[in-house]
Structure formats: structure tokens, C-alpha cells
N, C-alpha and C positions, 0 to 999 in steps of 0.2 A: 721360670713358667712349665718348665716342665716338670719337678719336682713338688711343687708346690702350689694351693690354688690360689694363685695372686694375676692380677691382671696386669699388660704391660705396664699401667701408670703406678702402680705399687710393686714391682720389679725394683724400676726404675728408682723412685723413692728409697727401697730398702739398701741397693747396692750403693748409691751415693753415701748413705750413714756407714756402710761397710767400709767405704773406699777411704771417707775422712777420718774413722775411725780408726782404719789401721796406718795410716800414713802421721795420723796427728801421735798414735801409740809408738811408732819407731822415732820418729821426730822429739817425741819427750823419753826416749829409752836411756835406762838407766838414772832417772830422776825418782825413782821409787815411791812413782803415782799411783801405783797398782789402778790403773784403768782398767775396765771392763763393759764391755756393752750388755744391754739385758739380751733377754730370751728373744726378743721379737729379733731385732737389728741380729742378734747371733743366727739367725737363721742363715742371712747372709753372707755375713762374716765366714760362716764352714762353707758356703755355697763356692764361694771365690777360692778358699785355704784347700779346697778338697780339687780344684781345678788345678792340680798341682803343678804342670807345666807354666801355664800362664802366671799363678802366684809365683812362682821362682822366677820366672823369667821380669817381673814387674819388681821383682825387688832386689835381684840382681841390676836391671837397669836403675831403680830410683832410690836404693837403701842401701849402696853396695854388697848387696848379698846378703844383707840381714835382713830376718824374719822374726815374724812372731811365731814361737813354738805354739802347737795347739796341742794341750794337755787335758785331755778327755776327765782324767778321774777327779776331780775336782771338789772338794764341796763348797755349795755355794753360799755366799758370806749375805747376810740382809742390811747391810749399813751405809746406804747410803751412796755405794759408788758408783750408780750408775748413772746417778744425779749429777755428780760430780764430774766424771767422763764427757757427758755432753758438755758441758762449761766448759770443761777445759778443749773439748773440739772447736767449740765458738771461741774461746779466746787465741787458738789458731788458726782465726781467721775461715774459719769452714761457716757455710751455713747449714745451722742446723734443722732436721725437720722437728720439732719435739714433742711431735704429737706421736713420734715412732719411739721415743725416749720415755719419754711420760708413764708408757703403757705399763714401762718394767721400773720403775723408781723405788719402789718398794720389792722387788721381787728378788733378784739375786748380781751377785756379781763374780764369773767364774776365772778368778784369777789368783794365784798363789801370791803370797805377800811377799814384796819385793823381787817380784822375776816380772823379765820381760815374754809375757805366753798370753795366750789366747785360750 
């Protein structure tokens, strides 16, 4: 809420989407699923990753220290990966806020093929 024009409701929705994405991406580590989020959810993912102390501690506590690398200079792909990622998250037993994901279905997927990154 400090850096973006979101009220508490929207910020909470985005943070839930970001955390469910990150947990699912780490749960599916190494499966070559090329998961990615769209630009809307990406705002919250970046906000969490840039809070390095909390992100590092969370990864250490929950994922044996593994974390998704942030690689900012990646060409966006327009291949339906955002929609596939939302479905993977739903299949991983998370409640998906479909409206947050649907806005970016046709827009982007910022991950290099076969890598565990964001």
C-alpha cells in the first residue's frame, strides 16, 4: 500500500496471490512447468522478494533455503503461461482469485524456459 495505489483489500488479495504463487512454484521446483504470474500479481511478488529479510527468512523456514531467483531482463512470452500457472496453483489446493489472474492471461510470462526463476 505504501508504493502502489492499492487499498488494504486489494493489497491483501495481491499478497495472497503472490504467496500462493511462490509456494506452488517452489513445491513444483524442477518439474519444468515454466510457471509465471502476470503483471498484476507480479507487483506483489516483487514487493515480497524485495523485502529481502522477510523473503529470505520465509524461504529458509519453509523451503530449506530454496527461493526463486529474480531475473529482471527476460523477454516476456505471450503463450498462455499465466493461465496455466493459475490452474497449477488451484490444483495445488490454493484458492485462486481468478480476476487477478485473468487480467493478464494474454500478456506475459517472465520466466526463462526450464528455469526456477521469477
